[in-house]
C-alpha positions in Angstrom: -5.5 13.2 -15.9 -6.4 14.0 -12.3 -4.1 16.1 -10.1 -4.8 13.6 -7.3 -3.7 10.0 -6.8 -6.8 7.8 -6.3 -6.5 4.7 -4.2 -9.5 2.4 -4.4 -10.1 0.0 -1.5 -12.7 -2.7 -1.5 -13.9 -4.6 1.5 -14.5 -8.3 1.1 -17.8 -9.8 2.2 -17.8 -12.0 5.4 -18.6 -15.1 3.4 -15.5 -14.5 1.2 -13.3 -14.2 4.3 -14.4 -17.6 5.5 -13.1 -19.4 2.4 -10.1 -21.7 2.7 -6.8 -19.9 2.6 -5.9 -20.7 -1.0 -9.3 -19.8 -2.3 -9.4 -16.6 -0.2 -6.0 -15.5 -1.6 -7.1 -16.2 -5.2 -10.3 -14.3 -4.6 -8.5 -11.4 -3.0 -6.2 -11.1 -5.9 -9.1 -11.0 -8.3 -10.8 -8.3 -6.2 -7.6 -6.3 -6.1 -7.6 -6.3 -9.9 -11.2 -5.0 -9.7 -10.1 -2.2 -7.4 -7.3 -1.4 -9.9 -9.7 -1.4 -12.8 -11.9 1.1 -10.9 -8.9 3.3 -10.0 -7.9 3.2 -13.7 -11.3 4.1 -15.0 -11.8 7.0 -12.5 -8.2 8.3 -13.2 -8.6 8.1 -17.0 -6.0 5.4 -17.4 -6.3 3.0 -20.3 -4.5 -0.1 -19.0 -3.2 -2.8 -21.3 -2.0 -6.2 -20.2 -0.9 -6.3 -16.5 2.5 -7.9 -16.6 5.3 -8.3 -14.0 9.1 -8.6 -14.3 11.2 -11.5 -13.1 11.0 -10.2 -9.5 7.2 -10.0 -9.7 7.2 -6.2 -9.8 4.4 -4.7 -11.9 5.5 -3.4 -15.3 4.1 -0.1 -16.6 1.3 -0.4 -19.2 0.4 2.3 -21.7 2.5 4.8 -19.7 0.7 4.0 -16.3 2.3 2.4 -13.3 0.1 0.3 -11.1 0.1 -1.5 -7.8 -2.1 -3.9 -5.9 -2.5 -5.0 -2.3 -4.6 -7.4 -0.3 -4.6 -8.2 3.4 -7.2 -9.2 5.9 -10.7 -7.9 4.9 -9.5 -5.4 2.2 -7.9 -5.1 -1.2 -6.5 -2.0 -2.9 -5.5 -0.8 -6.4 -3.9 2.4 -7.7 -2.6 3.7 -11.0 -0.2 6.6 -11.5 2.0 8.1 -14.2 5.0 7.7 -12.0 6.2 4.6 -10.1 3.7 3.8 -7.4 3.3 1.3 -4.6 0.3 0.5 -2.3 0.1 -1.6 0.8 -2.5 -2.4 3.5 -2.5 -4.3 6.7 -5.2 -4.9 9.3 -4.7 -3.3 12.7 -3.7 -5.5 15.5 -0.8 -6.5 17.8 2.3 -8.1 16.2 4.9 -10.4 17.8 7.7 -8.4 19.5 10.4 -10.1 17.5 8.7 -9.0 14.2 8.4 -5.4 15.5 12.1 -5.4 16.5 13.2 -6.8 13.2 11.1 -4.4 11.1 11.5 -1.1 13.0 14.7 0.3 14.6 14.2 1.9 18.1 14.5 5.4 16.5 11.6 4.5 14.1 9.5 3.1 16.9 10.0 6.4 18.8 8.9 8.4 15.7 5.8 6.3 15.3 4.7 6.6 18.9 2.0 9.2 18.1 0.1 6.4 16.3 -0.3 4.4 19.5 -1.4 0.8 19.0 -1.3 1.4 15.2 2.4 2.4 15.3 3.8 -0.9 13.9 1.2 -1.3 11.2 1.8 2.4 10.1 5.5 1.8 9.9 5.2 -1.5 8.1 2.7 -0.3 5.4 4.8 2.8 4.7 7.9 0.8 4.2 6.2 -1.8 2.1 4.5 0.8 -0.2 8.0 2.3 -0.8 9.6 -1.0 -1.5 6.7 -2.0 -3.9 7.2 1.3 -5.7 10.9 0.5 -6.1 10.1 -3.0 -7.3 12.3 -4.6 -4.7 9.9 -6.1 -2.1 10.8 -7.1 1.4 14.3 -8.3 0.6 15.4 -4.7 1.1 13.4 -3.9 4.2 16.6 -3.3 6.3 17.6 -0.6 3.8 14.4 1.4 4.2 14.2 3.7 7.2 11.5 6.0 8.5 13.1 9.4 9.2 10.1 11.7 9.9 6.5 11.3 10.7 3.6 13.8 10.5 0.8 12.1 12.4 -1.7 14.9 11.7 -1.4 14.6 7.9 -0.7 10.8 7.8 2.6 11.2 5.9 5.8 9.5 6.6 9.2 10.4 5.2 11.5 7.4 4.5 14.9 6.8 3.1 16.1 3.9 1.0 19.7 3.9 -0.1 20.0 7.6 0.6 17.0 8.6 -1.5 14.0 10.2 0.1 10.4 8.8 -0.3 7.1 9.9 1.1 4.2 7.6 2.1 0.7 8.8 2.5 -1.5 6.8 4.9 -5.0 6.4 6.2 -7.0 4.2 8.6 -10.2 2.8 7.2 -12.4 0.2 8.9 -9.7 -1.5 10.9 -7.1 -1.4 8.1 -4.1 0.9 7.5 -3.4 1.7 3.9 -0.3 3.4 2.5 0.7 4.7 -0.9 4.0 6.0 -2.2 4.6 7.6 -5.6 7.4 9.4 -7.4 7.1 12.8 -8.9 5.6 15.9 -7.4 3.6 15.5 -4.3 -0.2 15.5 -4.9 -3.3 15.0 -2.8 -4.3 11.3 -2.2 -8.0 10.4 -2.4 -8.9 7.1 -0.6 -12.1 5.6 -2.0 -13.6 2.8 0.0 -16.2 0.6 -1.6 -17.9 -2.8 -1.1 -17.5 -5.9 -3.1 -20.6 -7.8 -3.9 -20.4 -11.6 -3.2 
């Protein structure tokens, strides 16, 4: 087993992005599973059936936790021996009411070093933690950013009094975040292309 956490990101082809919404979502889900399979192979993980619980949270398989994400032009997959969550979002402006609902004023201040990427950085970090916990966005208001290290791309968060770390990167107009339990380890972001 590798000492690092490998997150595989795949970029969809332009023709795939032009599909109708339902077809595009189905294709992105399929491509995210391809990214997960690549991450598993490169991490030495032998995954079994990929099943989810009643809340749609991924269940561990053969001792490996897994997480998928797809948004905009990219998909991502990650495996880890400990609970893990991955999220990604394309860069861009968001409605002020969404920013206000998702990030408290103190969090927006902490994220200021990220400039125009501040909201997306905060959102992906929170969603990666919530995915790791298997609770989703229903508990967004219970997850708070408490510290930011812009130089290393790490954010410290709290959910119900428990600390969590999210590692982030920007790749090709997309912010990706991963959060995992256990000892902190280096994160390797591997960007690849998906053939149409």
